[in-house]
Residue, then its C-alpha position, 0 to 999 in steps of 0.5 A: x446023451x453024454x456023447x451029445x453033451x461032450x460034442x456040444x462042449x467040444x464045439x463051443x471050446x473049438x469056437x473059443x479057441x479060434x484066433x480073434x479076428x483082426x477086422x470087425x467088418x468087411x473092408x475092401x483091401x484091393x481092387x482090379x482094376x486099381x481104384x482111381x487108376x487107368x488101364x489101357x486094355x478094357x478089363x473083362x472083370x472087376x475083382x474086389x478083395x475084402x478082409x474076410x469072405x463075403x457071401x456073393x448072394x448078398x453082395x451088390x456090385x454095379x459098374x456104370x459109365x459117366x451116363x449111368x449105364x450099367x456095364x456088368x455082364x453077370x452077377x458077383x461070384x466068389x473067386x475060385x482061388x481066393x475066398x475073400x475075392x468077389x469077381x464081376x464080369x463086365x461088358x466090352x468097355x470103351x474109353x472113359x471113366x467108370x464108377x464101381x459101387x459095392x455093398x456086402x454083409x460082414x460076418x456079424x450081420x452089418x452091411x458095409x458099402x463103398x465105391x471107387x472109380x477107374x478109367x479105360x485109356x489111353x485118352x479117358x479124359x478128366x474124371x466126371x462127377x459121378x452120382x454115387x448112391x448112398x454109402x451109409x447103411x445100418x442094421x438097426x432098422x425099426x422092424x429088425x430091432x423089434x424082431x431082435x428084441x422079441x427074440x432075446x426077450x422070449x429066449x431069455x425069459x424061457x431060460x429064466x422061467x425054467x430056472x425059477x420053476x425047477x430050482x428057486x420056487x420048487x420048495x413052495x409045493x413041499x412047504x405050502x400044502x395045496x400049492x402048485x407051480x403049474x402057472x410057472x410051467x405054463x409061462x415057460x411053455x408060452x415063452x418057449x413057443x414064442x421064442x421058437x416062432x419069433x427067432x426064424x421070423x427075425x432071421x427071415x427079416x434080416x436075410x431079406x434086408x441083406x438080400x434087399x428083397x421083401x421077406x414075403x418072397x419066402x421062395x427067394x429068401x428062405x434058401x439064403x438064410x444059411x448063406x450068411x454067417x449071421x443067418x447060420x448062427x441064428x438058425x443054430x440058435x433056433x435048433x439049440x433052443x429047441x433042444x433046450x425046450x425039449x430037455x426042459x419039458x422032460x425035466x419038468x415032466x419027471x420033476x416031483x417037487x413034493x419030494x425034497x431029494x431029486x431022483x437020478x433021472x431028475x438030476x440028469x434031466x435038469x443037468x441036460x437042460x442046463x447044459x442046453x441053456x448054456x449053449x443057447x446063450x453062447x450063440x448070440x455072442x458067436x454070431x455077433x460083436x463078441x466073436x469079432x472083438x479081441x480078446x475073443x475068449x474074454x469077450x464071449x465070456x462077458x457076453x455069455x454071463x451077461x445074458x445068463x444073469x439077465x435071463x435069471x432076472x427077467x424070467x424070475x420076475x415074469x415067474x413071480x407075476x405068474x405065481x402070484x394069482x395062481x396061489x389061492x388067496x389063503x396060501x398066497x402070502x405063505x407061498x410068496x414068503x417061500x419063493x420071494x426070499x429065494x428069488x431075491x438072493x438069486x436076483x441079487x447075485x444076477x444083478x451084480x454079475x450083470x453089472x460086472x459083465x456089462x462094465x467089462x464088455x464096455x471096457x473091451x468094446x469102447x476105446x475111450x471113456x468119451x466114446x460113451x457120449x460121442x458115439x451112438x454105441x456109447x449113448x445106447x450103453x448110457x440109456x441101458x445103464x439108466x434103465x438098469x439103475x431105475x430097476x435096481x431101485x425097485x429091486x432094492x425096495x423089494x429086498x429091503x421092504x417087501x421081502x422082510x414083511x413077507x417073512x414077518x407075516x408068518x408071525x404078524x399076518x396083518x403084514x402079509x396082504x399089503x406086502x403081497x400087493x406091493x410086491x405085485x406092483x413093484x415086480x410088474x414095473x420092474x419086469x417092464x423096465x428090464x424088458x426095456x433094458x433088453x430092448x436097449x441091448x438089442x439096439x446095442x448089438x445092432x450097432x457097430x462098436x466104435x473103432x479102436x482108432x478112436x482112442x487116438x482121436x483125442x490127440x488130433x491136431x485139428x478137426x476138419x471137414x466136411x468139404x475141401x480141407x485147408x489146414x495149417x498145423x505147427x509141430x516139432x518146429x515144422x509148419x505143415x499145410x494140409x489140403x484134402x480135395x474134394x474130401x468126399x467119400x467114395x471118390x479119388x481124393x487128393x491129399x497134399x501136405x506142404x512142409x516148411x521149417x524156418x520158412x524153407x521147404x523141407x525136402x527129401x522127407x518120407x511122408x506116409x498117410x494112414x487112414x482109419x475109420x472112426x465110426x466102426x472097425x474097418x482096419x487101416x489103409x496107408x499110402x506113401x505121399x510122393x514129393x511133387x514139388x520142393x517140400x510138397x508131398x501129395x497122393x491121389x487115393x480112394x482112401x475115404x471109402x465111407x461117409x463118416x469120421x476118419x482119422x488121417x495120420x501123417x507120419x513124417x520122417x524128415x531127412x536127418x531129423x526126428x520122425x513125428x506124427x500129425x493126426x487130423x480128424x476128418x468128416x467126409x460126406x458122400 
């Protein structure tokens, strides 16, 4: 047992020690043939290099000509020399333009799509208007959200119920003769069994969506479960939770609550179950946003403490609801008078830890305060905060009214029955709202956090798009006339800036355009704009690879002058 615990802790420590990822989602770094480029020799394959290794079995890459005919000669495979590169064989291509459309799954389970074009020359002609498939997608579908919520709810409830039974409510048996804690143990068994059933169902549903297959096709979906880092993470969650369940059942079996002091066997079994529970709560962070967010160690720590505090809260509430009817009527008030004050103290600490870790995680994930009301991720946090605030009012009522009345009922029995009835009503409502908070957390973990580049958006000189952009900005004594055409995602766009000062063109400047996706973390792309006419700098580039908001920063270094930046926030449609 000690060796297994040591190995488990070593594995967790190794994971925490890994460097933080620079990219939160798979972004396309480079292509062969080059995007929007022309090759004179028909290529035999398309090569797509991403910021992270993507699983070919979840990748979709299509190459079509102007008439919409498929030109692929096989399925995507990983390059033998570069794990981050996908290779797709092609048919014999004739002269003309071709559209490459791709879809991959990021490490944290978020789907990412994009498209670009290339031409086979030397006489490819003008680029046609390709019909581009939708390049926006989300992992927050209703089915996946419900399955993810139930997974979190049952796992957290089981861990909290075990803590209530093995530590918080344990003295009830010793202090109230004739009482039992079997109802709490039974509730734990039900929650654990449901968690063990729902978790693999959620993994199958998510894997089926990754592979764009029906989850009923188990023969095709099941072999793909461990093909994604996300799938492997949740299978590890299932196995670790099964280990926790086994250890918890042993701890409940050997526990003798009628004795004040625990035996060595009881202490070891409780410790083993506690370590397993701690390991279970690490895995969602390792398989989700926390592991992809810098600073990684702190992000994972905030995520773990948030889940641990929430587990104690929701499990304790469910446990009290199970304990209430299981106690004989003549013993109910006495039993609650023992368990409720102890749980209230734990819940008070848990709520404070929950709030502190939630605030810390919000600071880590959100680049600006305005992200709270400007992004879906931030709005979900506000909903979660509102639900938590409502729950805390109910908890305060229990702490300030119900708990004192139950304690005072020892001397004034007439206070006991009304306090017990009020407790049941308040705890029922509180448990429902906490379950809703967990649903909000499931939504939150299914949405991509906003990009760090969003922090600079407040300094934007202009907000433009959708559609072709014509915008004039004055900065540092210069007049800059920007044009973006056609300003559509997944196409080669022309980016032009005319720079004048005092009505005269500014020649010989060094102009670089940097593109950052603002709706999710996708890294940055930078292109140098060449001077195509006196004071006019332009570049055609497939920089807007996704529908959404983009920060386009133009860094201008005039010859012999001071450098300056101009930021445009652009909305690109597909």
